[in-house]
N, CA, C and O atoms as a MOPAC input file, in Angstrom:
PM7 MOZYME 1SCF
protein

 N     -2.79800 1   -49.56200 1    65.23900 1
 C     -3.77300 1   -48.63600 1    65.36100 1
 C     -3.22200 1   -47.26600 1    65.42800 1
 O     -2.37200 1   -46.98700 1    66.27300 1
 N     -3.66200 1   -46.40200 1    64.58300 1
 C     -3.16700 1   -45.04900 1    64.38800 1
 C     -4.15200 1   -44.24400 1    65.20600 1
 O     -5.35700 1   -44.48700 1    65.16100 1
 N     -3.62600 1   -43.26600 1    65.96700 1
 C     -4.27100 1   -42.40700 1    66.87500 1
 C     -4.05100 1   -40.95100 1    66.41400 1
 O     -2.90200 1   -40.51000 1    66.42600 1
 N     -5.05400 1   -40.19300 1    66.01600 1
 C     -4.95300 1   -38.78400 1    65.57200 1
 C     -5.70400 1   -37.91300 1    66.58100 1
 O     -6.87600 1   -38.13400 1    66.88800 1
 N     -4.96600 1   -36.90500 1    67.08600 1
 C     -5.59300 1   -35.94500 1    68.14500 1
 C     -5.57700 1   -34.59500 1    67.43500 1
 O     -4.60200 1   -34.13600 1    66.84000 1
 N     -6.84700 1   -33.97300 1    67.57200 1
 C     -7.20500 1   -32.65400 1    66.97000 1
 C     -7.77300 1   -31.81900 1    68.18500 1
 O     -8.37100 1   -32.36900 1    69.10900 1
 N     -7.58500 1   -30.66600 1    68.13700 1
 C     -8.15500 1   -29.60400 1    69.15800 1
 C     -8.58200 1   -28.38100 1    68.52900 1
 O     -8.02600 1   -28.04300 1    67.48400 1
 N     -9.47500 1   -27.68900 1    69.01400 1
 C    -10.06900 1   -26.41700 1    68.56000 1
 C     -9.11400 1   -25.36900 1    68.95300 1
 O     -8.05200 1   -25.61100 1    69.52700 1
 N     -9.55700 1   -24.10900 1    68.60200 1
 C     -8.72300 1   -22.92700 1    68.90200 1
 C     -8.66600 1   -22.62000 1    70.35400 1
 O     -7.71300 1   -21.95500 1    70.75900 1
 N     -9.58500 1   -23.03400 1    71.19000 1
 C     -9.59000 1   -22.71500 1    72.58400 1
 C     -8.80800 1   -23.66400 1    73.54900 1
 O     -8.67500 1   -23.42500 1    74.74900 1
 N     -8.29000 1   -24.79600 1    72.89400 1
 C     -7.50500 1   -25.75700 1    73.64300 1
 C     -6.10100 1   -25.71600 1    73.00500 1
 O     -5.92100 1   -25.92200 1    71.80500 1
 N     -5.14000 1   -25.44300 1    73.86600 1
 C     -3.77300 1   -25.27700 1    73.37900 1
 C     -3.23900 1   -26.61100 1    73.08200 1
 O     -3.08300 1   -27.37600 1    74.03300 1
 N     -2.93400 1   -27.00400 1    71.88500 1
 C     -2.39600 1   -28.34500 1    71.53000 1
 C     -0.95800 1   -28.26500 1    71.78600 1
 O     -0.32600 1   -27.22500 1    71.59900 1
 N     -0.39000 1   -29.44700 1    72.24800 1
 C      0.95000 1   -29.54400 1    72.45700 1
 C      1.40400 1   -31.04700 1    72.36700 1
 O      0.57800 1   -31.95600 1    72.45000 1
 N      2.67400 1   -31.26300 1    72.20500 1
 C      3.22900 1   -32.72800 1    71.99500 1
 C      2.67600 1   -33.43700 1    73.31000 1
 O      2.05500 1   -34.49800 1    73.24600 1
 N      2.94100 1   -32.78700 1    74.48900 1
 C      2.55900 1   -33.37700 1    75.76600 1
 C      1.12400 1   -33.79500 1    75.79800 1
 O      0.81400 1   -34.94000 1    76.12900 1
 N      0.20900 1   -32.85600 1    75.44700 1
 C     -1.20700 1   -33.12900 1    75.42300 1
 C     -1.49100 1   -34.27200 1    74.49700 1
 O     -2.25900 1   -35.16100 1    74.86200 1
 N     -0.91200 1   -34.30300 1    73.31000 1
 C     -1.20700 1   -35.49800 1    72.25800 1
 C     -0.70800 1   -36.77300 1    72.84400 1
 O     -1.39600 1   -37.79300 1    72.79400 1
 N      0.44900 1   -36.74500 1    73.38800 1
 C      1.02600 1   -37.93800 1    74.01500 1
 C      0.14200 1   -38.52900 1    75.15700 1
 O     -0.13100 1   -39.72500 1    75.25000 1
 N     -0.25700 1   -37.59400 1    75.98100 1
 C     -1.12700 1   -38.01300 1    77.07300 1
 C     -2.43800 1   -38.64700 1    76.58800 1
 O     -2.89700 1   -39.66600 1    77.10300 1
 N     -3.05600 1   -37.94500 1    75.50000 1
 C     -4.26800 1   -38.55700 1    74.94200 1
 C     -3.97800 1   -39.95200 1    74.35600 1
 O     -4.68500 1   -40.92200 1    74.62700 1
 N     -2.98600 1   -40.00500 1    73.60000 1
 C     -2.61000 1   -41.27500 1    73.03200 1
 C     -2.49200 1   -42.50200 1    73.94200 1
 O     -2.89600 1   -43.63600 1    73.68400 1
 N     -1.83700 1   -42.06100 1    75.10700 1
 C     -1.63200 1   -43.04200 1    76.09600 1
 C     -2.95200 1   -43.52200 1    76.70600 1
 O     -3.17100 1   -44.71000 1    76.93800 1
 N     -3.78000 1   -42.57600 1    76.94200 1
 C     -5.18100 1   -42.95200 1    77.46900 1
 C     -5.91500 1   -43.79100 1    76.55600 1
 O     -6.48300 1   -44.80100 1    76.97300 1
 N     -5.94800 1   -43.44000 1    75.29800 1
 C     -6.66200 1   -44.16400 1    74.28500 1
 C     -6.00900 1   -45.60200 1    74.05800 1
 O     -6.74300 1   -46.57200 1    73.87100 1
 N     -4.66700 1   -45.72400 1    74.07700 1
 C     -4.00500 1   -46.99200 1    73.87700 1
 C     -4.29000 1   -47.86200 1    74.94500 1
 O     -4.60900 1   -49.02500 1    74.69800 1
 N     -4.21000 1   -47.41200 1    76.19900 1
 C     -4.37500 1   -48.18500 1    77.32700 1
 C     -5.90300 1   -48.71100 1    77.51200 1
 O     -6.16200 1   -49.85600 1    77.88300 1
 N     -6.85300 1   -47.75500 1    77.21700 1
 C     -8.22300 1   -48.20900 1    77.19800 1
 C     -8.74100 1   -49.11000 1    76.20100 1
 O     -9.61400 1   -49.94800 1    76.42700 1
 N     -8.12200 1   -48.89500 1    74.97400 1
 C     -8.61900 1   -49.75500 1    73.85300 1
 C     -7.55200 1   -50.78300 1    73.41600 1
 O     -7.57800 1   -51.25600 1    72.28000 1
 N     -6.64400 1   -51.11600 1    74.29500 1
 C     -5.55400 1   -52.08700 1    74.05100 1
 C     -6.05800 1   -53.44800 1    73.49200 1
 O     -5.45800 1   -54.06600 1    72.61200 1
 N     -7.15700 1   -53.84100 1    74.05100 1
 C     -7.70200 1   -55.18900 1    73.59300 1
 C     -8.17400 1   -55.13100 1    72.21900 1
 O     -8.20900 1   -56.17400 1    71.56500 1
 N     -8.54800 1   -54.00800 1    71.70300 1
 C     -9.07200 1   -53.86500 1    70.29500 1
 C     -8.03100 1   -53.45400 1    69.15300 1
 O     -8.35300 1   -53.25600 1    67.98200 1
 N     -6.76800 1   -53.35800 1    69.65300 1
 C     -5.78500 1   -52.85700 1    68.82100 1
 C     -5.62200 1   -53.50900 1    67.45700 1
 O     -5.36800 1   -52.77600 1    66.50100 1
 N     -5.74000 1   -54.74700 1    67.29000 1
 C     -5.74100 1   -55.49800 1    66.05300 1
 C     -7.05700 1   -55.23900 1    65.30100 1
 O     -7.04900 1   -55.39700 1    64.08000 1
 N     -8.11600 1   -54.88000 1    65.88100 1
 C     -9.40700 1   -54.79700 1    65.12700 1
 C     -9.66800 1   -53.28500 1    64.66100 1
 O    -10.67400 1   -53.02600 1    64.00100 1
 N     -8.80200 1   -52.35500 1    64.99300 1
 C     -9.05200 1   -50.95500 1    64.63300 1
 C     -7.90700 1   -50.43900 1    63.69200 1
 O     -6.72200 1   -50.73400 1    63.84700 1
 N     -8.36600 1   -49.69100 1    62.76900 1
 C     -7.27100 1   -49.07700 1    61.90200 1
 C     -6.88500 1   -47.74500 1    62.36100 1
 O     -5.72400 1   -47.35200 1    62.24200 1
 N     -7.90200 1   -46.96500 1    62.93200 1
 C     -7.58600 1   -45.56700 1    63.36100 1
 C     -8.50100 1   -45.12000 1    64.52200 1
 O     -9.62000 1   -45.62200 1    64.62500 1
 N     -8.09900 1   -44.27100 1    65.32400 1
 C     -9.00300 1   -43.64300 1    66.31700 1
 C     -8.70300 1   -42.08700 1    66.15100 1
 O     -7.54700 1   -41.67000 1    66.21200 1
 N     -9.74100 1   -41.28700 1    65.94800 1
 C     -9.68600 1   -39.89700 1    65.84000 1
 C    -10.21600 1   -39.33500 1    67.14200 1
 O    -11.28400 1   -39.69700 1    67.63300 1
 N     -9.38900 1   -38.40500 1    67.68600 1
 C     -9.86000 1   -37.73800 1    68.94300 1
 C     -9.91000 1   -36.31100 1    68.73700 1
 O     -8.90100 1   -35.70900 1    68.37000 1
 N    -11.13800 1   -35.65600 1    68.97100 1
 C    -11.39700 1   -34.17900 1    68.86300 1
 C    -11.66700 1   -33.57400 1    70.14000 1
 O    -12.64600 1   -33.92900 1    70.79700 1
 N    -10.82500 1   -32.63300 1    70.56500 1
 C    -10.96200 1   -31.92000 1    71.88000 1
 C    -11.46500 1   -30.49000 1    71.59000 1
 O    -10.92500 1   -29.78500 1    70.73700 1
 N    -12.52300 1   -30.08800 1    72.33400 1
 C    -13.05100 1   -28.73600 1    72.18600 1
 C    -13.56400 1   -28.13400 1    73.43300 1
 O    -13.97300 1   -28.83900 1    74.35500 1
 N    -13.54900 1   -26.81800 1    73.48100 1
 C    -14.07600 1   -26.06900 1    74.60300 1
 C    -15.35300 1   -25.39600 1    74.08900 1
 O    -15.25600 1   -24.35700 1    73.43500 1
 N    -16.52000 1   -25.93000 1    74.35000 1
 C    -17.74700 1   -25.50500 1    73.79100 1
 C    -18.08600 1   -24.01800 1    74.07100 1
 O    -18.67300 1   -23.35800 1    73.21400 1
 N    -17.73700 1   -23.50900 1    75.21500 1
 C    -17.91100 1   -22.10200 1    75.59300 1
 C    -16.86400 1   -21.17500 1    75.29700 1
 O    -17.04200 1   -19.97500 1    75.50900 1
 N    -15.79100 1   -21.60900 1    74.83000 1
 C    -14.61300 1   -20.78100 1    74.44900 1
 C    -14.07600 1   -20.18300 1    75.65000 1
 O    -13.77200 1   -20.88300 1    76.61600 1
 N    -13.93800 1   -18.87400 1    75.64300 1
 C    -13.23200 1   -18.11000 1    76.66700 1
 C    -14.24300 1   -18.09700 1    77.99100 1
 O    -13.76800 1   -17.91800 1    79.11200 1
 N    -15.45500 1   -18.26800 1    77.81600 1
 C    -16.39100 1   -18.16000 1    79.06600 1
 C    -16.32700 1   -19.52200 1    79.79600 1
 O    -16.36300 1   -20.60100 1    79.20400 1
 N    -16.22400 1   -19.36500 1    81.21600 1
 C    -16.28900 1   -20.63300 1    81.98000 1
 C    -17.68600 1   -21.23800 1    82.00300 1
 O    -18.62900 1   -20.48700 1    81.75600 1
 N    -17.90100 1   -22.46100 1    82.26400 1
 C    -19.19700 1   -23.10400 1    82.33500 1
 C    -18.93600 1   -24.52800 1    82.67500 1
 O    -17.90200 1   -25.14300 1    82.41300 1
 N    -20.08400 1   -25.02600 1    83.34400 1
 C    -20.05200 1   -26.51800 1    83.56100 1
 C    -20.06500 1   -27.40200 1    82.37700 1
 O    -20.78200 1   -27.07500 1    81.43200 1
 N    -19.36900 1   -28.46900 1    82.31400 1
 C    -19.33600 1   -29.41200 1    81.35100 1
 C    -19.13200 1   -28.86100 1    79.94900 1
 O    -19.74500 1   -29.28600 1    78.97000 1
 N    -18.21900 1   -27.87600 1    79.91800 1
 C    -18.09200 1   -27.27300 1    78.60800 1
 C    -16.72300 1   -27.72300 1    77.81200 1
 O    -16.34800 1   -27.18400 1    76.77000 1
 N    -16.10300 1   -28.70200 1    78.41700 1
 C    -15.00200 1   -29.41000 1    77.76400 1
 C    -15.55800 1   -30.72800 1    77.08400 1
 O    -16.19100 1   -31.55300 1    77.74300 1
 N    -15.30600 1   -30.88100 1    75.79500 1
 C    -15.90700 1   -31.95000 1    75.08800 1
 C    -14.82400 1   -32.73100 1    74.38000 1
 O    -13.93100 1   -32.16600 1    73.74900 1
 N    -14.92300 1   -34.03400 1    74.49600 1
 C    -14.01500 1   -35.04100 1    73.79100 1
 C    -14.77900 1   -35.96400 1    72.93500 1
 O    -15.55900 1   -36.75000 1    73.47300 1
 N    -14.63200 1   -35.94800 1    71.64700 1
 C    -15.30700 1   -36.86300 1    70.73500 1
 C    -14.22100 1   -37.72000 1    70.20300 1
 O    -13.17100 1   -37.27600 1    69.73800 1
 N    -14.56800 1   -39.11600 1    70.31000 1
 C    -13.66200 1   -40.12300 1    69.69800 1
 C    -14.43600 1   -40.94300 1    68.75800 1
 O    -15.56700 1   -41.36400 1    68.99800 1
 N    -13.70700 1   -41.17200 1    67.56300 1
 C    -14.26800 1   -42.00200 1    66.49200 1
 C    -13.31800 1   -43.13000 1    66.12700 1
 O    -12.20000 1   -42.90700 1    65.66100 1
 N    -13.78000 1   -44.30700 1    66.34400 1
 C    -12.90900 1   -45.48500 1    66.01000 1
 C    -13.38100 1   -46.05100 1    64.66700 1
 O    -14.55900 1   -46.03000 1    64.31100 1
 N    -12.40300 1   -46.54200 1    63.97400 1
 C    -12.69600 1   -47.20200 1    62.67000 1
 C    -12.30200 1   -48.61700 1    62.81600 1
 O    -11.12900 1   -48.94400 1    62.64100 1
 N    -13.25500 1   -49.51400 1    63.14000 1
 C    -13.07200 1   -50.94800 1    63.16000 1
 C    -12.88400 1   -51.46000 1    61.68500 1
 O    -13.59400 1   -51.01200 1    60.78400 1
 N    -11.88500 1   -52.43700 1    61.44900 1
 C    -11.61400 1   -53.03100 1    60.16700 1
 C    -13.01300 1   -53.64000 1    59.60200 1
 O    -13.69300 1   -54.42900 1    60.25800 1
 N    -13.33100 1   -53.21000 1    58.39900 1
 C    -14.56500 1   -53.94300 1    57.76200 1
 C    -15.77100 1   -53.42400 1    58.32500 1
 O    -16.78500 1   -54.07000 1    58.06000 1
 N    -15.90900 1   -52.31700 1    59.10400 1
 C    -17.13700 1   -52.01800 1    59.61100 1
 C    -17.29300 1   -50.37800 1    59.66500 1
 O    -16.32600 1   -49.63700 1    59.48700 1
 N    -18.47900 1   -49.95400 1    59.90200 1
 C    -18.62800 1   -48.45800 1    59.93000 1
 C    -18.00000 1   -47.78800 1    61.11100 1
 O    -17.84700 1   -48.46200 1    62.13000 1
 N    -17.63400 1   -46.58400 1    61.09100 1
 C    -16.92100 1   -45.94800 1    62.30400 1
 C    -17.96200 1   -45.79800 1    63.36100 1
 O    -19.15000 1   -45.62000 1    63.09400 1
 N    -17.49400 1   -45.87300 1    64.53600 1
 C    -18.19100 1   -45.69500 1    65.72900 1
 C    -17.73200 1   -44.39400 1    66.45200 1
 O    -16.53000 1   -44.19800 1    66.63000 1
 N    -18.68800 1   -43.48700 1    66.87700 1
 C    -18.24500 1   -42.27900 1    67.53900 1
 C    -19.09400 1   -42.13600 1    68.71400 1
 O    -20.28500 1   -42.43500 1    68.80400 1
 N    -18.23100 1   -41.57700 1    69.71800 1
 C    -18.82100 1   -41.26000 1    71.03700 1
 C    -18.40600 1   -39.88000 1    71.45900 1
 O    -17.43800 1   -39.30700 1    70.96000 1
 N    -19.18300 1   -39.35500 1    72.41400 1
 C    -18.79100 1   -37.97300 1    72.96000 1
 C    -19.00700 1   -37.88000 1    74.39000 1
 O    -20.02200 1   -38.35700 1    74.89700 1
 N    -18.03700 1   -37.24300 1    75.13100 1
 C    -18.23700 1   -37.03100 1    76.52000 1
 C    -17.91400 1   -35.64100 1    76.90300 1
 O    -16.86200 1   -35.14100 1    76.50500 1
 N    -18.78100 1   -34.94600 1    77.68200 1
 C    -18.49400 1   -33.62600 1    78.13000 1
 C    -18.27000 1   -33.68800 1    79.61500 1
 O    -18.85500 1   -34.47300 1    80.36100 1
 N    -17.37300 1   -32.79600 1    79.98500 1
 C    -16.96900 1   -32.74200 1    81.43200 1
 C    -16.40600 1   -31.41200 1    81.91500 1
 O    -16.25600 1   -30.50300 1    81.09900 1
 N    -16.10900 1   -31.25800 1    83.10200 1
 C    -15.53700 1   -29.92500 1    83.68500 1
 C    -14.08500 1   -29.88400 1    83.42000 1
 O    -13.53900 1   -28.78300 1    83.34000 1
 N    -13.41100 1   -30.95600 1    83.27700 1
 C    -11.92900 1   -30.97600 1    82.90500 1
 C    -11.68300 1   -31.79900 1    81.77100 1
 O    -12.45100 1   -32.70100 1    81.43600 1
 N    -10.52700 1   -31.48200 1    81.11000 1
 C    -10.07700 1   -32.21000 1    79.89800 1
 C     -9.82700 1   -33.75100 1    80.26600 1
 O    -10.10600 1   -34.63300 1    79.45400 1
 N     -9.33600 1   -34.00900 1    81.41400 1
 C     -8.90400 1   -35.27000 1    82.00900 1
 C    -10.27000 1   -36.05400 1    81.99000 1
 O    -10.34500 1   -37.11500 1    81.37000 1
 N    -11.25100 1   -35.58200 1    82.60600 1
 C    -12.52300 1   -36.26500 1    82.73500 1
 C    -13.18700 1   -36.53000 1    81.36900 1
 O    -13.75800 1   -37.59400 1    81.12800 1
 N    -13.08300 1   -35.47000 1    80.44400 1
 C    -13.70900 1   -35.55700 1    79.08000 1
 C    -13.01000 1   -36.69900 1    78.36600 1
 O    -13.70900 1   -37.53600 1    77.79600 1
 N    -11.75500 1   -36.79700 1    78.35000 1
 C    -10.97300 1   -37.83000 1    77.63400 1
 C    -11.18200 1   -39.21300 1    78.21500 1
 O    -11.44700 1   -40.16000 1    77.47400 1
 N    -11.06000 1   -39.35600 1    79.59300 1
 C    -11.35300 1   -40.66400 1    80.16200 1
 C    -12.76700 1   -41.10300 1    79.99400 1
 O    -13.02800 1   -42.28700 1    79.78200 1
 N    -13.71200 1   -40.16300 1    80.08200 1
 C    -15.19800 1   -40.59400 1    79.83800 1
 C    -15.38300 1   -41.05800 1    78.41700 1
 O    -16.06100 1   -42.05600 1    78.17400 1
 N    -14.74400 1   -40.29600 1    77.39700 1
 C    -15.02800 1   -40.72900 1    75.92400 1
 C    -14.25600 1   -42.07200 1    75.68800 1
 O    -14.74500 1   -42.89000 1    74.90900 1
 N    -13.09000 1   -42.33200 1    76.31700 1
 C    -12.44500 1   -43.58600 1    76.04900 1
 C    -13.17700 1   -44.72600 1    76.61200 1
 O    -13.20300 1   -45.81000 1    76.03000 1
 N    -13.82200 1   -44.49600 1    77.82100 1
 C    -14.54300 1   -45.57700 1    78.45000 1
 C    -15.80400 1   -45.79700 1    77.66700 1
 O    -16.21000 1   -46.95200 1    77.54500 1
 N    -16.47600 1   -44.78200 1    77.11300 1
 C    -17.70200 1   -44.97100 1    76.34300 1
 C    -17.30400 1   -45.69400 1    75.06800 1
 O    -18.08500 1   -46.54700 1    74.64500 1
 N    -16.15700 1   -45.44600 1    74.39500 1
 C    -15.76100 1   -46.02100 1    73.17400 1
 C    -15.44400 1   -47.46300 1    73.36200 1
 O    -15.73200 1   -48.31500 1    72.52200 1
 N    -14.83000 1   -47.71800 1    74.51200 1
 C    -14.46600 1   -49.23000 1    74.84700 1
 C    -15.79500 1   -49.95800 1    74.96100 1
 O    -15.93800 1   -51.02100 1    74.35700 1
 N    -16.79900 1   -49.43900 1    75.71500 1
 C    -18.10200 1   -50.02600 1    75.77100 1
 C    -18.69600 1   -50.28800 1    74.45600 1
 O    -19.14100 1   -51.39900 1    74.17200 1
 N    -18.71500 1   -49.21800 1    73.58500 1
 C    -19.34000 1   -49.40600 1    72.24200 1
 C    -18.72500 1   -50.38600 1    71.42500 1
 O    -19.40400 1   -51.12600 1    70.71300 1
 N    -17.39500 1   -50.45000 1    71.47800 1
 C    -16.52700 1   -51.49400 1    70.78800 1
 C    -16.90100 1   -52.94300 1    71.27300 1
 O    -17.08500 1   -53.86200 1    70.47600 1
 N    -16.99500 1   -53.07500 1    72.59100 1
 C    -17.35600 1   -54.34000 1    73.19000 1
 C    -18.69600 1   -54.80600 1    72.80100 1
 O    -18.93100 1   -55.99400 1    72.57900 1
 N    -19.59600 1   -53.84700 1    72.71900 1
 C    -20.93800 1   -54.13300 1    72.12000 1
 C    -20.91200 1   -54.55200 1    70.72500 1
 O    -21.56200 1   -55.55200 1    70.42100 1
 N    -20.19900 1   -53.87700 1    69.76600 1
 C    -20.03600 1   -54.23100 1    68.40600 1
 C    -19.42700 1   -55.63600 1    68.30800 1
 O    -19.99500 1   -56.48400 1    67.62000 1
 N    -18.34300 1   -55.90300 1    68.94000 1
 C    -17.59900 1   -57.14100 1    68.73300 1
 C    -18.40600 1   -58.24900 1    69.37800 1
 O    -18.42600 1   -59.35800 1    68.84600 1
 N    -19.04300 1   -58.01600 1    70.45000 1
 C    -19.86700 1   -59.03300 1    71.23400 1
 C    -21.03600 1   -59.53900 1    70.25600 1
 O    -21.34800 1   -60.72400 1    70.13900 1
 N    -21.62500 1   -58.49400 1    69.58600 1
 C    -22.67200 1   -58.88900 1    68.61400 1
 C    -22.13900 1   -59.71300 1    67.54500 1
 O    -22.83900 1   -60.62600 1    67.10900 1
 N    -20.94700 1   -59.49300 1    67.05700 1
 C    -20.40000 1   -60.07800 1    65.90000 1
 C    -20.01900 1   -61.59200 1    66.36900 1
 O    -20.18700 1   -62.55400 1    65.62000 1
 N    -19.50800 1   -61.70100 1    67.64000 1
 C    -19.13900 1   -62.97700 1    68.07900 1
 C    -20.40600 1   -63.89600 1    68.26300 1
 O    -20.40800 1   -65.08600 1    67.94800 1
 N    -21.55000 1   -63.19000 1    68.83700 1
 C    -22.75900 1   -63.88700 1    68.97600 1
 C    -23.40300 1   -64.38200 1    67.59200 1
 O    -24.05300 1   -65.41900 1    67.46500 1
 N    -23.10700 1   -63.44800 1    66.56700 1
 C    -23.72000 1   -63.87700 1    65.34100 1
 C    -22.96300 1   -65.10100 1    64.66400 1
 O    -23.54000 1   -66.01200 1    64.06900 1
 N    -21.58400 1   -64.99100 1    64.84000 1
 C    -20.79500 1   -66.14800 1    64.32000 1
 C    -21.20800 1   -67.49600 1    65.07000 1
 O    -21.35100 1   -68.56000 1    64.46800 1
 N    -21.38400 1   -67.34300 1    66.44400 1
 C    -21.64300 1   -68.50900 1    67.18900 1
 C    -22.92300 1   -69.06000 1    66.86600 1
 O    -23.08200 1   -70.27400 1    66.99000 1
 N    -23.94200 1   -68.26300 1    66.43300 1
 C    -25.31700 1   -68.76600 1    66.26400 1
 C    -25.51900 1   -69.36500 1    64.84900 1
 O    -26.54800 1   -69.97800 1    64.56400 1
 N    -24.49400 1   -69.16700 1    63.96200 1
 C    -24.51400 1   -69.68000 1    62.58500 1
 C    -24.17300 1   -71.19400 1    62.66700 1
 O    -23.23100 1   -71.61600 1    63.33800 1
 N    -24.97000 1   -71.94800 1    61.97000 1
 C    -24.55500 1   -73.44700 1    61.99700 1
 C    -23.23600 1   -73.77500 1    61.39500 1
 O    -22.86100 1   -73.38800 1    60.28900 1
 N    -22.55300 1   -74.53600 1    62.23100 1
 C    -21.15600 1   -74.94200 1    61.79700 1
 C    -21.29200 1   -76.51600 1    61.38100 1
 O    -22.11700 1   -77.28500 1    61.87500 1
 N    -20.38600 1   -76.83200 1    60.43900 1
 C    -20.28300 1   -78.20200 1    60.08400 1
 C    -19.57500 1   -78.93400 1    61.22700 1
 O    -18.54900 1   -78.48500 1    61.73800 1
 N    -20.16400 1   -80.09000 1    61.61700 1
 C    -19.55900 1   -80.84400 1    62.69000 1
 C    -18.11900 1   -81.28900 1    62.28000 1
 O    -17.17100 1   -81.25300 1    63.06400 1
 N    -18.03400 1   -81.71300 1    60.98500 1
 C    -16.74200 1   -82.20100 1    60.66400 1
 C    -15.70000 1   -81.10100 1    60.13500 1
 O    -14.48800 1   -81.31700 1    60.12200 1
 N    -16.25000 1   -79.96400 1    59.72200 1
 C    -15.44800 1   -78.86500 1    59.34400 1
 C    -14.66200 1   -79.20800 1    58.11100 1
 O    -15.25100 1   -79.69500 1    57.14600 1
 N    -13.35500 1   -78.98300 1    58.08100 1
 C    -12.54600 1   -79.28300 1    56.98600 1
 C    -12.45200 1   -80.69200 1    56.47700 1
 O    -12.22900 1   -80.97100 1    55.29900 1
 N    -12.65000 1   -81.61800 1    57.50800 1
 C    -12.61700 1   -83.09100 1    57.26700 1
 C    -13.76500 1   -83.36400 1    56.30500 1
 O    -13.54400 1   -84.13500 1    55.37100 1
 N    -15.01700 1   -82.78800 1    56.44200 1
 C    -16.09700 1   -82.93800 1    55.73000 1
 C    -15.86200 1   -82.44600 1    54.31000 1
 O    -16.31300 1   -83.05900 1    53.34200 1
 N    -15.16200 1   -81.34700 1    54.20100 1
 C    -14.80600 1   -80.86700 1    52.81200 1
 C    -14.02500 1   -81.75700 1    52.02600 1
 O    -14.24900 1   -81.92400 1    50.82700 1
 N    -13.07700 1   -82.36100 1    52.67500 1
 C    -12.06400 1   -83.26300 1    52.06800 1
 C    -12.86000 1   -84.50400 1    51.58800 1
 O    -12.57900 1   -85.02100 1    50.50600 1
 N    -13.85500 1   -84.99300 1    52.38300 1
 C    -14.63100 1   -86.13400 1    52.03500 1
 C    -15.43100 1   -85.81300 1    50.76500 1
 O    -15.48200 1   -86.64300 1    49.85700 1
 N    -16.08200 1   -84.57800 1    50.67500 1
 C    -16.78500 1   -84.16300 1    49.55800 1
 C    -15.96600 1   -84.05400 1    48.29100 1
 O    -16.38100 1   -84.46900 1    47.20900 1
 N    -14.77700 1   -83.47800 1    48.46500 1
 C    -13.78100 1   -83.46900 1    47.35100 1
 C    -13.41200 1   -84.77100 1    46.83800 1
 O    -13.38500 1   -84.96700 1    45.62300 1
 N    -13.10100 1   -85.75900 1    47.75300 1
 C    -12.81800 1   -87.01400 1    47.31800 1
 C    -13.93700 1   -87.75400 1    46.63000 1
 O    -13.68000 1   -88.51500 1    45.69800 1
 N    -15.16000 1   -87.56000 1    47.05000 1
 C    -16.33700 1   -88.11600 1    46.44600 1
 C    -16.52300 1   -87.55200 1    45.04000 1
 O    -16.95500 1   -88.27200 1    44.14000 1
 N    -16.20000 1   -86.26000 1    44.83700 1
 C    -16.37900 1   -85.57500 1    43.54900 1
 C    -15.31600 1   -86.17000 1    42.62600 1
 O    -15.61900 1   -86.54200 1    41.49300 1
 N    -14.10800 1   -86.26000 1    43.09000 1
 C    -13.09300 1   -86.75100 1    42.24100 1
 C    -13.30800 1   -88.20400 1    41.80700 1
 O    -13.02800 1   -88.59600 1    40.67400 1
 N    -13.81200 1   -88.96700 1    42.75100 1
 C    -14.19000 1   -90.41000 1    42.37700 1
 C    -15.24900 1   -90.41400 1    41.26500 1
 O    -15.13500 1   -91.11900 1    40.26300 1
 N    -16.28300 1   -89.59400 1    41.49200 1
 C    -17.37500 1   -89.55300 1    40.48200 1
 C    -16.85500 1   -89.03400 1    39.11200 1
 O    -17.28200 1   -89.51900 1    38.06400 1
 N    -15.97800 1   -88.09500 1    39.13100 1
 C    -15.49100 1   -87.55000 1    37.88800 1
 C    -14.57600 1   -88.60600 1    37.14300 1
 O    -14.55500 1   -88.70000 1    35.91600 1
 N    -13.82000 1   -89.39300 1    37.99700 1
 C    -12.98500 1   -90.35200 1    37.41000 1
 C    -13.83800 1   -91.49900 1    36.81300 1
 O    -13.53400 1   -92.00300 1    35.73200 1
 N    -14.83100 1   -91.87400 1    37.48000 1
 C    -15.83300 1   -92.89000 1    36.93800 1
 C    -16.52500 1   -92.52100 1    35.62300 1
 O    -16.82700 1   -93.35500 1    34.76900 1
 N    -16.75600 1   -91.18600 1    35.52800 1
 C    -17.42000 1   -90.73500 1    34.28600 1
 C    -16.45700 1   -90.73500 1    33.07000 1
 O    -16.87900 1   -90.87700 1    31.92200 1
 N    -15.07200 1   -90.56100 1    33.38600 1
 C    -14.10200 1   -90.42700 1    32.41100 1
 C    -13.65500 1   -91.81300 1    31.98800 1
 O    -13.07400 1   -91.94700 1    30.91100 1
 N    -13.89600 1   -92.85200 1    32.77800 1
 C    -13.62400 1   -94.26600 1    32.29900 1
 C    -14.60400 1   -94.96800 1    31.64000 1
 O    -14.38500 1   -96.11500 1    31.25100 1

């Protein structure tokens, strides 16, 4: 899973900040690592230079393999809270997506014999074909 961190002009980007964000994302989304190709993180200060409540924003977009991207946003007073909140929201959104997919697969009728049944059908087909050729 690739993690890309972006920030606007009002948030000073640094290697330390990017590593910290990556650590939060990796630890929160660890269980989905094999299912995601990339997570993009966008950090912004909506009020710029002016102070204000809930003006720090973290948007995270996850790209699950074979599915449309999922995006969440969390606003908070501190960057820590914004990143943690967005990571938690994204984890819940992914759990919802993959839970629906698991339920969909579980509700589809499955062959009782599975591959064994396929082998019997193939054997029957070959016997019929051989009988036609003789």
